[in-house]
N, C-alpha and C positions, 0 to 999 in steps of 0.2 A: 442601302446602307453601305457606308464606307468602312467595311469591316476588314480585319486582318484575316486572310484565309489560312487554313491549316497549312498550306504550302509555304507560308511565310514564317512559320514557327522555326526558331533556331533550336533543333533538338526536340526531345519530347519530355524531358524531365522538369518537374516543378522546382523552381528555385525558391528556397525557403528563406533566404536572406536578401536584404536589399542590395541592389547592384550600385555600389558607389564608385567603383573603379572608372566608370565611364564619365564621371563628372569632369567637366572641363575639356573633354576630348571629342566633342561632337563631330569635328571635321574628320576624325578617323573612323567614326561609327556610322555616319550617314553618307550615302553614296554621293559622289561629286555630281553637281548639277541637279540634285533632287530639290523639291520645294522646301523652303525653310520650315523648320518645325516651330510650333507656337510656344510662347512663354519660355520657361526654363527647360523644356524638352530640347532646346537647341544645344545645351551643354550637358544634359544627362538624358540621352534619347531612349533608354530602355524603360519599359513600363514598370518593371519591378524596382526601379529607383523611386517610384512614387506610390505604388500600391502593391500589396501582397495579400493573397488569400491562402490560408493554410488548408490542410486536408479536412478539417472540420468545418470549413467555410467561414472561419473568423477572418476579418479583414483589418489590416493595418495600413494606414495612410502615413506617408513620410513627407516631410517638408524640410528643406534646408533653411527656411526662414524661422525666426524666433518670435514667440508671443511676447509682446512688450506692453500688453494692456490694451492693444488695439482691437481685440476680439478676433484675432486671426484663427484660433483653434475652432471657434464656433463656425466661422464662415467656411473654412476649408472642409470641415465635416459635413456642412450643409451641401456643398458642391458634390462631394463624393457620394454621400448617401442618396442624393437626388438621382444621379446617373445610374446607381446600382439598385435603386428602389429598395433600400434598406433603412431601418430606423437609425437615427444618428447614434443612439446608445449602443448599437451593435458594432460600431466602428471604433478602433483605437487609433490615436494620432501620436506619431513620434515627431518631435520638433528637433531643431538643429543639433546634430550629434555627429562628430567627425567619423564615428565608427558605423553609423547606421543610415545616414541621409546623404543626399546629393549635396554637392558644394554649390550653394547659391550666394556665396560671398557674404555681403553684409545685408542685414535687414534694415534698409534705409531707403530714402528717396521715394517713399510710397510705392514700392515695387512689389509688395508681397502678393497682392491679388493679381496684378498684371502678369507677373512671372510665375509664381508658384501656384496660384489659384488656377491659372490657365492650364499649366502642365497637369495638375491633378484632375481637372475636369476632363481633359482629353484622355488621360490615362484610364480613368474610371470608365469612360464611354467605350474605349477600345477593349478594356478587359471584359466589359459586359458583352461586347460583340464576339469576343472569343468564346465566352461561356454559351452564348446563344448558338454559335456555330457548332460547338461540341454537342449541345442538346439537339440540334437539327439532325446531326448524323445518328444520334442514339434513337430519337423518336421517329425518324423518317419523315419529318415535317419540314417544309421549307422555312428557312430562318425568318423570312419576311412575315410569316404567319404566327411566329412565337412572340410572347410578351414576357416581361419579368415582373415578379411581384413577391414581396416578402421573402427574398432570398431564394427564389426558385424561378426556373424558366417554365412557362406554362403554354400548353398547346390549346388550340380552339376547343378540343374535346374535353378539356379540363385536366388531362394528364399532365403531370409536372415532374421535373427533376430538380432537386435542390442543388444549389451551387456547390455544396460539398461533394456531391456525386460527380461533378464535372471538372473539378480542379485538376485531376490527374491527366485529363485529356486536353486541357487548355494551358499549355506552357506559358509562363509569364515573362520569361527573359526574352522579350521580343522588342525589336525596334519599333518605336511609335511611328504611326503614319502622320502626315502633315494635316490631315483633315479628319474630323469625326462627325458622327451623326448623334446629336443630343436628343434626349427625351424631352417632352414638354415639361416645363418647370412644375414641380410639386412643392419642394422645400425652398428652392431658390426663389427669392423675392418675398419670403415670409419673415416677419420680425421675430425670429427665434431668440429666446432668452439666452444670454451669454452663459457659457458653461463655467467660466471662471469666477463669476461674480459672487455666488453664494458663499464660497469659502473665504473670499476676501472680506466680505462685510460681516461675517460671523467670527472672524479671527482664527480660522483654520490655518494650518500650514500651507502657505501659498507661494512663498518666495524662497530664493536661495538663502536669504537671511534666516529662514526658519529651519533649515536642514540640520539634522543631528545624526551623525554616523557612529556606530559602535566604536568605542575606544578613542573618540575624537579629542584632539587637543585644541587649545585656543591660542591664537597668536595675535600680537599687535605689533605694528610697525612704528618705528620712531623716525620721523622725517627730519631732514636737515633744517637748520635755523632759517634758511632762506634759499632763494635760487642761486645755484652755483656754490653753496657752502660745502666745505670739506670737513670730515671728521678728524680733528687734530689729536684728541686724547679721549680715552675711555677706560674707566675702572669698573668693569662689569661684575667683579666679585661679590659685592654686597647684594646686587640684584639676583645673581645666580643662587644665593643662599636664602632668598625669600620663600615663604611657604608656597608650595605647589609649582614653583618655577621648574621647568624641565630643561630649558636651554636658552641661552642668548645666542642669536645667530648674527654673525657679522661677515659681510663680504664687501670690502672696500668701504664705501659710504652708505651701503645698505645695512640697516640695523633693525633687528626685531627681537622680540622675546616670546617664548612659548611657555604656556602653563596648563595645568590640568583643568582649571576652571576659568570661566570667562572673567569673573571679577578679579581673580588672581592675576590674570594677564593684564587687565586694566591698571591695577595697582603697580605691577612691575613695569609697565610702559611709562607710567608717570615717573617712577624712580629712575629708569634708564634715561629718560629725557633730561633729568637733572644731572645725571652722571656724565652724559655726553658733552664734550666741548667741541664747538664748531668754529672754524675759521670762515668768516663771511666771504661771499663771492662779490663780484663787482656790483656796484649800485645799479638797480634797474632803471633804464631811461624812463623819463616821464612819458606815459603813453597818452599824450593829448593829440588832438586832431591836427594841430600845426605840425607836430612831429610826424604823424602819419602822412601828411601831404608832402613833407620834405624828404621822405625816404625815396631812394631810387626805385623805379618800378619797371616792370616789363609790360609794354603797352601793345594792346591788340585791338584792332577794329573788328568786333564780332559782327557788326552790320555796317555797311557803308554804301548806301544807295542814294546819295545826295543828288538832287536834281538842279542843274544850273538854271538860274533865273528865278528861283523861288527861295523863300526862307532867308538864311544867312547870306545868300547870294543875290537876293532881290529885295523888293519893297515889302513892307508889312510891319505889324506891331510885334516886336520881340520882347520876351520876358525870360527871366532866368531866376533860379533858386538853388540853394545848396542845402543838403540834409546830412545829419550825422547820427551815428548810433554808438553808444558806449559798449565796452566789453560786458558781456553777460555770461552768467553761469548756468549750468544745467540745474544745480541746486536740487538734486534728487531727494525726495522725501526720506527714503531709506538710504543711508550711506552705503557705499559699495562694499561688497562681500564676495568671498570665493572660498571654496574648499578644494584641497588637493591631497592626493596620496601617491607616494613614490614607492613602488614595490616591484622587486624582481626586474629591475631595469626598465620599468614602464611607469609612465606618469599619467594620472587621470586628474582632470580639473573640472569641477562643477562651477559654472560661471554664468553671469547675466550679460556677457558680451553680446554685441549685436552681430558678431561675425566669428563663429567658432573656427572656421577653416583659416582665415587670415590670422586670428589670434594664436591658433596652434602653430602656424609657421613662425611667428615671432617668438613664442615661448620656446619652441624647439631650437631655434637659433640661439637664443639666450642661454639655454641649458646645454647647448652643444650636443643635442640628441637628434637622431633621425626622426623626422616627422611621424613616421609610421609607428613609433613607440610612444607617441604622445596623443592622448585622447581628450578632447574637450566636449563637454556635455552642457548644453544650454539649460539653465533653470531660470525661470522668470525672476526679475529683480524688482524691488520696491522703488521704482523710478528709473527712467532711462531716457529714451528719445534723443539719441545722439551719442557722441564719443565722450562719455563721462568717465568716472574712475573704474568702471567694470573691468576693462582689459588690464589696467595696472594692478588691481586687486588680485586678478588671476595670476599675474606674473609674481606678485609677492608670495602668494600661496605656493606656487611651484618651487620657488627658491627655498622657502622654509621647509617644505615637505621633503626636499632632497636631503636636508640635514638631519631628518628624523625618519629614515626608511621604515616603511610598513605602517606608519601611523597616519590616519587622516588628520589633516590640519585645517582649521577654519580661521580665516583672516577676516576681521571686521574693521573697516575704517571708522574713524570718529567723524562727528559732524565737522569739526575744525579741519581735519585732513581733507574731507570731501570738498569743502569750500576753497581751501588754499591750494590744493594740488591737482584738482581735475583740470583737463583742458577747457578753455573758455571759448565762447562764441566771439569771433573777432570784432574789433571796432571797425567801423566802415564810414566812408564819406562818399556822397554822391553829388553830382552837379547836373542840373537839367536846364535846357534852354529850348525854347520853341517860338515859332512865329505864327501869328494869326493873320489871316487875310481879312479884308473889309467885311466879309460875311460872318466872321467869327469862327472859321474853320482852321484847323491846324494844318499848315502847309509845309512846315519843316520841324523836325524833332532832332535834338542833339543832346545826348545823355552820356554820362561817364560815371563809372563806379570804381572806387579805390579801396582795396582790401588786402589783408593777408590771405594765406591759404585757408580753406575751409575743411581740410581733412589732413590729419596727421595720424590716421588710424594705423594699427598693425596691418599686415605686413612685416616690415623689417623689425628686427629686435630693438633697434634704437628708438622706435616709436613708444616703447614701454619705459615708464619711469624707473623701474627697478634695474633695467638693463643699462641705464645711463649711470647708475650709482655703484655697480659692482666693481671689484678691483681691476678687472679688465673690461672697461666700459665699451659699449657699442656706440658708434657715432650716431648723432641725430640725423635722420634722413633729410635730404634737401627738400625744402618746401616746394610743392608743385601746385599748379592750378588744375582744376577739374575741367576738362574740355566741354564745350557745347556738343550736343544739345542739352545735356543735363546741367552742366555749369556748376561752379562753386560760388565764389563771390559774385559772379555775373549771372547766377541763376535768376531767371525772370527779369533780367535787365532789358530784354527785348520786349517792348510792349506788343500786345496782341492787336492793338489798334491799327487802322489803315492810314498810314501817313505817306504821302507821295515822295517826300524827301526825308531820309532818316539816317543818322549815324549813331552807333552805340559803341563806346570805348570801354575796355576793361584795363584798368591800371593795376596789375598784380604786383603786390609789394612782398618780396620774399622775406625780408628781415622782420623778425617777430620779437619784440621785447618781452612778451609773455607767451606762454605755451597756449596754443589755440588749436581748435579742431572743429568737428562737425557738431553744431547745435541745430536742433530740429528746424528744417526747411532751408538751412544754410543761408546763402545770400538772398533767397527769395523774400524773406521777411522784410529786409531793409529796402530791397529794390521795389517791391510792390508798394510799400509805404511811401517811398519817394515818388514813384510814377503816379500813383493814385492821388497823392496830395497835390502834385503839380497839375494833374488833370482838373482838380477842383479849383485851383488858383486860376487856371486858364478859363474854366467855365465862368468864374466870377468876372474875369476881365471881358469875356465875350457876352456878358449879361445873359447867360444861358442857364437853364436848370441843369444841375450836375448829372442827373440820370439821362436826360435828353441829350446832353453834350456827349456823353459816352456812346450812346446809341448812334449818334450822328457819325462817329468815327469807327464804328464797329460793324463789320459785315458778316463775320462768322456766325452762322445761325444758332449754334448751340450756346455760344457766348451771349448772344442777344436774348436767348430764352431765359438764362439764369438771371440776367440783369432785369428783364421785364418781370419775371416771377417774384424776385426779391422785393422790387419796388411795389408791386401790386399787393403782396401779402403784408407788407409793412404799412400800407396805406399812404405811400409817398404821393404828395400832391405838389406840383411845381409852385414855388413861391410861398408855401405854407410855413408859418413859424411855429416852433414848439410852444406849448402852453406855458405861461410864466408861473414860477413858484417863488414865494417870498424869500428874498435873500439869495436866490439862485438864478443862474442863467441856464436855459435849456437850449439844446440844438440838435439838429439832425445831420447825419453823415452817411456817405455811401462810398463803396469801393468794389472793385471786381478784379479777378485774375483767373487765368488758367494755370495751374501749378506747372512750372517748367515749360509752359506752352504745349504740353503733350500729355498731361495727366488730367485730374478732375477740374471742372469749372466751378467757381464759387463766386457768388455776389452777396453782398452784405449791407444791410441798412441798420443804422444805430440811432438811438436817442440817448443823449447824455445830460447829466445835471452837474453844473459846475458851481461850487460854493465860492462866491466872489470875495469872501473874507479870507478864506484859507487856501484857495486854489485847488481844493480837493475835487476830483472828478469821480462821478459815479455813473456806471453804465446802467441806464434804466431798463432798456430792452434792446434786443438785437433780433433781426429777422434775416435768415440766410436761405439761399437757394443753391443747391449743389447738383451737378450732373457727373456721376461717376461711371457712366456707361450702364451696363446691366447691373442692377442692384441685387447683390446676393442677400444681404440682410439690411433692410432699410433702417432698422434700429441701430445697427452697428455703424452705419454711415452717419446717422444723427449723433451718436455718441462721439464720433471722431470730430465732427464739426463743433459740437458743444464744447468738447475738451480743448479744441484749437482756439475757440473764442476766449475761454477763460485763461488759458496759458498765455495767449498773445496779449490779452488785457493786462495781465500781470507784468509781462515784459515791457509793454508800451507805457504804462502809467507809473511803474515802481522800480523795476530792476536795473541795477548798474553795479558793476564791480568797482571797488576802491583799491588803489594801489599805492604802496610805499616803496622805499629804497630797496627792500629785500624781496618784494613780490606782492602778491595779493594780501590785502588787509581785511577784507570783508569776510570774516571767519565764522559767522553765525547768522541766525535769523534776525538778530537786532541790526547788524550792520549790512545784511543783504536781505531786506524784507521781501516777501512775496505776497500775493493776494490771499486775504483771509476770508473766512466765511461771511463776515459782516460787509464785505465788499462785493458780494455776488449780485448780479443784476436781478431785477424783478422777474424778467422773462426772457427766455431764448426760444425762438421758433426756427426749426430747420425743415425746409421743404425739399424733398428728394425728387428729382426728375429721373424716372426709370427709363432706360433704353433697352428693352428686351432684345437680345441677339447682338447687341453692340459689345465690343471688347471691354473688359474690366479696366477701369482707370483708377490709379492710386488716389486715395482720399486723405490719408492721415496728415498730410502737411499742407493741404490746399487752403486752409482757413486762416493761417497765421498772418500772412501779408494783408489780405483784405480787412481783417479785424483791426490791425494797427492803423491802416489808412482811414477806415471808417471812423475810428475813434478820433484820430487827429482832425479829420474833416468836421466831425460833430463839435469838437471843442472850438475850432475856428468859427463855426456857425453860431455857437452859443456866446462866444466872448468877443468876436470880431478881431481876435488876435491869432495869427498863424504861428505855431510853434513847429520848428523843423529839427530839433535836437532831441533824439530819443535817449532816455525815457522822458515822457511829458509829465514830470513830477509836479506835485502841488507847489513847490518852491518856484519852479520855472513859470508856472501859470500865474501865480500871485505876482511875481515880478513883472510879467508881461501886462497884467491888468493895471499895475501901478503906473505904467508909462502913458 
């Protein structure tokens, strides 16, 4: 067993609080030249940053990641309970809290299991080793002969010592070792029911929107009339005299009202909106694709291994295609919300941000307070997955709470504010060119993606909407590209296929006519749609079956496994046509990707039905295969892929932001429709390839790109018309069919 010996313990006292000071300082904590620590242990290397056992044997697990509805709480407790051989109900989990957990940055990019899950598994295994070592000394039995069961260390004779009796002898403020010995899986790999679902489906208090604190006041923000508008005049007196109104808060162009009751705050917000007079800002440039292509860009060849004599340098059949994607919104089901309390020079904010530590940094800068006097506590929100309005709502609450010391203040955005003011997923344009040799193989690949930044998250105060509106505004941070291998707009721009000659260009466009940031999967959604659509176009030109064509260019074994399994479970047969339905066209589509070329693998086959009169597309069925490494909770993985399919289906077939001279105009569900219940597919099947012992691979964002491409390919198969401009709306399909 790779256990930490008693000699490695730093002191002998039990540490009762989580060690958060070590977060971000692994270089100072781990000896130079030592093997790299796994997961987030790299940045928070002490065991008690992740797990703590008190004198009664009660165990608390800590993660710097946030539960966003992805089943994180359930999976992390499965991991820890398995290594300690405790029931999950005996463990408590603390999620992202700047006072209690390690700094794991943002919960994004499908990193939670890879980083936090890995750290917690190693920490639990090493804590178990410390407890076994302490029991070995007490019982006089070699550690190798001891087992753990139901919260006790047990000797072959049956003699046992409860964990609570060993805590004092097993100090927990210990640096982690780079390797651990894991127990054979017991809970890991089992489809444990998610812990958060019962409360959500029964209407229990589950979200930050449900929080109510004693003495809490309700606030509403009044937004400017458009992008860049300034507050020219305000007569707040009549609003201040309205029933229940406690205060009107103004700081430059930031304007809000606070009342005793929520409905009073809503009425006062409406009255304050009428009273405020705004000077419009400059007209917003028309955000079309011609404008995007005309903008200056910073150009980078992220892959350039072109082979002289082939492809664009030699003979062969060349093809090219261009694809586009409109601006899209997060459109969270629950508009953003936050609570804040400013008391005795300290600020506490309850928020559904995906990054409590970065958001704390931004809010502290905006408030001109030391970060150690600002605490952010993550509470799950009713809708997120990306940089939506959560961080801005937290900043709103902080500013308003400072004006009313001692009082908890709840800020709730309206539906209109959510749609009009949240950061958007950027518009994108891609260009693909490839050359086929006489045998139908791709011998050259040339691809380019053009996009704005895909992250303007806090960090800097200027990333917050409120900080841009105050009397002493903070500058908007310079847009930057996210570097490879994660990537931003160029995420998944590098195909996993084996091409002898390949170039991939990233044209980063810094100028942004609209506020943009991270939308789930960032550029991967568009890049996979483009690459996998073009692969189908090339397969058709090569007179090859789309699945066989992909396998022909795919050597990576795990990639081939998901492609083969998805096709098999779907019942994919080369050349087979979908059964006809009166008045409809049916078609099959296929797509594949490994998210970021380093996370989970996903392949997807779809059957769609297209109404030739209206252009409306319905997903009839989808079959997916996914490889996430070792599967902690197979049901959780299926949930994520099912959710990805439905979310991507909505993006791909319906969703697009509309824009006018003063900014976004799609202010509600009528002008920004999303998938409804009557649009759900008849069937979704998700098949999980479990890899026991393999590293955890992020799953949450792996299905978005393949779904978009599989839908596009199925529509082309059904109609004989290739659409390349997302979303693939009924109007666009009907127009294509009319040609």
